[in-house]
C-alpha positions as CSV (number, residue, x, y, z in Angstrom):
1,M,0.0,0.0,0.0
2,N,1.5,3.3,-1.0
3,Y,1.0,6.6,0.9
4,T,-2.0,7.7,-1.2
5,E,-3.7,4.4,-0.8
6,F,-2.9,4.5,3.0
7,S,-4.4,8.0,3.4
8,D,-7.5,7.1,1.4
9,Y,-8.0,4.0,3.5
10,I,-7.7,6.0,6.8
11,K,-10.3,8.5,5.5
12,K,-12.7,5.6,4.5
13,C,-12.3,3.9,7.9
14,F,-13.1,7.1,9.9
15,R,-16.1,7.8,7.7
16,E,-17.4,4.4,8.7
17,L,-16.4,4.8,12.3
18,M,-17.7,8.3,12.9
19,G,-21.0,8.1,10.9
20,N,-22.6,10.4,8.4
21,D,-23.0,13.5,10.7
22,V,-19.2,13.9,10.9
23,R,-17.1,15.5,8.1
24,I,-13.8,13.7,7.4
25,N,-11.2,15.4,5.3
26,I,-7.5,15.1,4.5
27,I,-6.0,18.5,3.9
28,T,-2.5,19.8,3.1
29,I,-1.1,22.2,5.7
30,I,1.8,24.5,4.9
31,G,3.9,24.8,8.0
32,N,7.1,26.5,8.9
33,N,9.8,26.5,6.1
34,D,7.0,25.8,3.7
35,C,6.9,22.2,4.8
36,E,3.7,20.6,3.4
37,R,2.1,17.9,5.6
38,E,-1.2,16.0,5.1
39,A,-3.5,16.0,8.1
40,L,-6.7,14.2,9.0
41,I,-9.4,16.6,10.0
42,I,-12.5,15.4,11.8
43,L,-15.4,17.8,12.3
44,E,-18.3,16.6,14.4
45,K,-21.7,18.2,14.0
46,D,-21.7,22.0,14.6
47,N,-17.9,22.0,15.5
48,T,-15.8,24.6,13.9
49,M,-12.3,23.4,15.0
50,S,-10.5,20.0,14.9
51,P,-7.0,18.8,15.9
52,S,-4.8,18.3,12.9
53,I,-3.6,14.7,12.9
54,Y,-0.6,14.3,10.7
55,L,-0.5,11.0,8.8
56,K,3.1,10.7,7.6
57,E,4.3,9.3,10.9
58,Y,1.5,6.7,11.0
59,Y,2.4,5.6,7.4
60,E,6.0,5.1,8.6
61,D,4.6,2.9,11.4
62,Y,2.6,1.0,8.9
63,M,5.7,0.5,6.7
64,N,7.5,-0.8,9.8
65,G,5.0,-3.5,10.3
66,V,2.4,-2.0,12.7
67,P,-1.0,-3.5,11.9
68,M,-3.5,-1.1,10.3
69,G,-6.1,-1.9,13.1
70,E,-3.6,-0.6,15.7
71,I,-3.0,2.5,13.7
72,I,-6.7,3.3,13.3
73,A,-7.2,2.7,17.1
74,Y,-4.3,5.0,18.0
75,I,-5.4,7.8,15.7
76,Y,-8.9,7.6,17.1
77,G,-7.5,7.8,20.6
78,V,-5.5,10.9,19.7
79,Y,-8.6,12.5,18.3
80,K,-10.6,11.7,21.4
81,R,-7.9,13.1,23.6
82,Y,-7.4,16.4,21.7
83,R,-10.8,17.0,20.1
84,I,-12.3,20.4,20.7
85,Q,-15.8,20.6,22.2
86,N,-17.9,23.2,20.5
87,D,-17.7,26.0,23.0
88,I,-16.3,28.4,20.4
89,N,-18.9,30.1,18.3
90,A,-17.9,31.0,14.7
91,D,-18.4,34.6,15.6
92,F,-15.5,34.4,18.0
93,F,-13.1,34.7,15.1
94,Y,-14.7,37.9,14.0
95,N,-14.5,39.6,17.4
96,Y,-11.2,41.5,17.1
97,E,-11.7,43.2,20.5
98,K,-11.4,39.7,22.2
99,I,-8.8,38.3,19.9
100,K,-6.4,41.2,20.1
101,K,-5.6,40.5,23.8
102,S,-3.9,37.3,22.7
103,I,-2.1,38.3,19.5
104,V,1.6,37.4,19.7
105,Y,4.5,37.0,17.3
106,K,7.1,34.4,16.4
107,L,10.2,34.3,14.1
108,V,10.6,32.3,10.9
109,N,13.2,32.2,8.1
110,K,12.3,34.6,5.3
111,E,13.9,32.6,2.5
112,K,12.5,29.3,3.5
113,N,8.9,30.6,3.9
114,K,8.3,32.4,0.6
115,K,5.1,30.5,0.0
116,M,3.6,31.0,3.4
117,L,4.6,34.7,3.6
118,Q,2.6,35.5,0.5
119,D,-0.6,35.1,2.5
120,I,0.2,36.4,5.9
121,P,1.1,39.8,7.3
122,H,4.8,40.0,8.4
123,Y,7.8,42.2,9.0
124,D,11.3,41.3,7.9
125,V,14.1,41.5,10.4
126,L,17.6,40.7,9.0
127,D,17.0,37.5,7.1
128,L,14.1,36.5,9.3
129,S,10.4,37.4,9.3
130,V,8.1,38.3,12.2
131,V,4.7,36.6,11.8
132,F,1.6,36.8,14.0
133,Y,-0.8,34.4,15.6
134,F,-3.3,34.4,18.4
135,I,-3.7,32.0,21.3
136,I,-7.1,30.4,22.1
137,N,-8.0,29.6,25.7
138,T,-11.5,28.5,26.5
139,E,-13.0,25.9,28.9
140,S,-12.3,23.0,26.4
141,V,-9.5,24.6,24.4
142,Q,-6.2,25.4,26.1
143,N,-3.2,27.0,24.3
144,A,-4.5,26.3,20.8
145,T,-3.1,28.7,18.2
146,A,-4.2,30.2,14.9
147,M,-2.0,32.0,12.4
148,I,-3.1,35.4,11.4
149,N,-3.4,35.8,7.6
150,N,-4.3,38.7,5.3
151,E,-8.0,37.7,5.3
152,H,-8.1,38.3,9.1
153,L,-6.8,41.9,8.6
154,K,-9.6,42.5,6.1
155,M,-12.2,40.9,8.3
156,W,-11.1,42.9,11.3
157,N,-10.4,46.1,9.3
158,V,-7.0,46.6,11.0
159,S,-3.6,47.2,9.5
160,R,-0.4,45.2,9.8
161,D,1.2,48.0,11.8
162,E,-1.6,47.8,14.4
163,I,-1.2,44.0,14.7
164,F,2.6,44.5,15.1
165,K,2.1,47.1,17.9
166,I,-0.3,44.9,19.8
167,A,2.0,41.8,19.4
168,E,5.0,43.8,20.7
169,E,3.0,44.5,23.9
170,N,1.5,41.0,24.3
171,T,4.3,38.6,23.4
172,P,6.7,39.4,26.3
173,R,3.8,39.4,28.7
174,L,2.0,36.2,27.6
175,L,5.2,34.4,26.5
176,A,7.7,35.6,29.1
177,Y,11.4,34.8,28.4
178,D,13.4,32.2,30.3
179,I,17.2,31.9,30.4
180,K,19.0,28.8,31.7
181,S,22.6,27.7,31.5
182,I,23.5,24.7,29.4
183,D,24.7,23.0,32.6
184,E,21.4,23.5,34.3
185,I,19.5,22.0,31.3
186,L,21.8,19.0,31.0
187,K,21.6,18.4,34.7
188,K,17.8,18.4,34.5
189,H,17.9,16.1,31.5
190,F,20.1,13.5,33.1
191,E,18.1,13.6,36.3
192,Q,14.9,12.8,34.3
193,C,16.6,10.1,32.2
194,R,18.2,8.2,35.1
195,G,19.4,8.5,38.7
196,F,21.7,11.5,38.8
197,D,23.9,10.0,41.5
198,E,24.3,6.9,39.3
199,Y,25.2,9.1,36.3
200,I,27.9,11.0,38.3
201,S,29.4,7.8,39.6
202,D,29.6,6.4,36.1
203,N,31.2,9.4,34.6
204,G,33.5,10.7,37.4
205,A,33.7,14.1,38.8
206,M,31.6,15.8,36.2
207,H,30.9,19.5,36.8
208,M,27.1,19.9,36.7
209,E,26.5,22.6,39.3
210,K,23.9,25.2,38.5
211,M,25.8,28.0,36.7
212,S,25.5,31.6,37.7
213,L,26.3,34.5,35.5
214,S,29.4,35.3,37.6
215,Q,31.1,32.1,36.5
216,T,33.6,32.3,33.7
217,D,34.3,28.7,32.7
218,V,31.2,28.1,30.6
219,K,29.0,30.9,29.4
220,M,26.5,29.2,27.1
221,F,22.9,30.0,28.0
222,V,19.6,29.0,26.3
223,L,17.0,31.7,25.7
224,T,13.4,30.7,25.1
225,N,10.0,31.4,26.5
226,I,8.3,29.8,29.5
227,F,6.4,27.4,27.2
228,Q,9.5,26.5,25.1
229,M,7.5,26.9,22.0
230,N,8.5,29.5,19.3
231,G,10.9,30.8,21.9
232,A,13.5,32.1,19.4
233,A,11.3,35.2,19.2
234,C,12.6,36.1,22.6
235,M,15.8,37.4,20.9
236,L,13.6,40.4,19.8
237,Y,12.4,41.2,23.3
238,E,13.7,44.5,24.7
239,K,15.4,43.1,27.8
240,P,17.0,39.6,27.8
241,V,19.8,39.9,25.2
242,R,20.9,43.3,26.4
243,W,20.7,42.1,30.0
244,F,22.8,39.1,29.3
245,S,25.4,41.1,27.4
246,E,25.8,43.5,30.3
247,K,26.1,40.7,32.9
248,I,29.0,39.0,31.0
249,N,30.5,42.3,29.7
250,S,30.7,41.2,26.1
251,D,29.1,41.2,22.7
252,I,27.0,38.1,22.2
253,Y,26.8,35.4,19.5
254,I,23.2,34.3,19.1
255,I,23.0,30.7,17.8
256,P,19.6,29.8,16.3
257,S,19.3,26.3,17.6
258,S,15.7,26.1,16.4
259,I,12.5,28.1,16.1
260,H,11.9,27.3,19.8
261,E,15.1,28.6,21.3
262,V,18.5,30.3,20.8
263,I,21.8,29.9,22.5
264,M,23.8,32.9,23.7
265,L,27.5,33.0,24.4
266,P,30.3,35.6,24.5
267,V,32.1,36.4,21.2
268,N,35.5,35.6,22.7
269,D,34.7,32.0,23.4
270,I,34.6,30.6,19.9
271,G,34.9,31.9,16.3
272,K,32.0,32.9,14.0
273,D,33.0,30.5,11.2
274,E,33.2,27.6,13.6
275,L,29.8,28.4,14.9
276,N,28.3,28.6,11.5
277,V,29.6,25.2,10.6
278,M,28.1,23.8,13.8
279,V,24.7,25.4,13.0
280,E,24.6,24.0,9.5
281,Q,25.6,20.5,10.7
282,V,22.9,20.5,13.4
283,N,20.3,21.7,11.0
284,R,21.2,19.0,8.5
285,E,21.6,16.1,10.8
286,E,19.6,16.7,14.0
287,L,16.6,19.0,13.3
288,A,13.4,18.4,11.4
289,E,13.1,20.8,8.5
290,C,10.1,22.5,10.1
291,D,12.1,23.4,13.2
292,I,15.0,25.2,11.5
293,L,15.3,28.9,12.0
294,S,18.5,29.9,10.3
295,D,21.8,28.4,9.0
296,H,24.1,30.9,10.6
297,V,24.7,32.8,13.8
298,Y,23.8,36.4,14.7
299,L,25.7,39.0,16.7
300,Y,24.4,41.4,19.4
301,D,26.6,44.6,19.2
302,R,26.6,46.2,22.7
303,K,27.7,49.6,21.5
304,K,25.0,49.8,18.8
305,D,22.5,47.9,20.9
306,T,21.4,45.9,17.9
307,I,21.5,42.4,16.4
308,I,23.3,42.0,13.1
309,I,24.5,39.2,10.8
310,P,28.3,39.1,11.4
């Protein structure tokens, strides 16, 4: 069974499973970096929203020998877990006064998102683009998001500049930044993966103490937001990059480790070319295409109080 036959079979099974009152569709969603992914959409009677259940991963399971019955059951379980009860009236999306309180921004790569950027309001920053979305929180929907497109601006009768101004105010407030040292993150990771005492005994006297900004041996810190989603946008906030630069008394290299976070370190610790090679390698070998932000580092210049491409 090829992928097209697989997706058609999934669609047929859910039509039989859910009945005639439910709309079953498979749509193509353009995500970050213009990645196209097919998703199963299930809309029960009077519902206006559905979780997007991406099928490629399930097809890979099928090709690896997972029985089709198990795949259908698992997809159904995912839908039941994340389905959205109809407490959102369609008029909600027309009510700009309510929605504007939750409008925020994120960063994407300008070159890699040419197709998506044609249909959405955005601002270019260096070789990146600032795009906008709003967060939906209701009794049955928590932290769902919807991208703002050009049709929204027409429907709300607002300008791109107004959306940008509101997002500038909302984003640092709703998605507050968080800075942690690499040591602190690794320590937490190892503690979750196995007994930390066991790890230390296996690996000798490994330095894993919580790092303070006064230490000088390692100065790599991760900047993201408190939800660790689309956190690379924190590099545009007014405070964190400048504050970090002042604390370590140095210009800063900003490494775009993904759309979800960046790594900050002093310019004296390592060369730009070496960092660029590392970024390209990680993007090529470790990250999913949809998570890539950029293929090179950025530089925060203290004197000019600005971020540039070095």
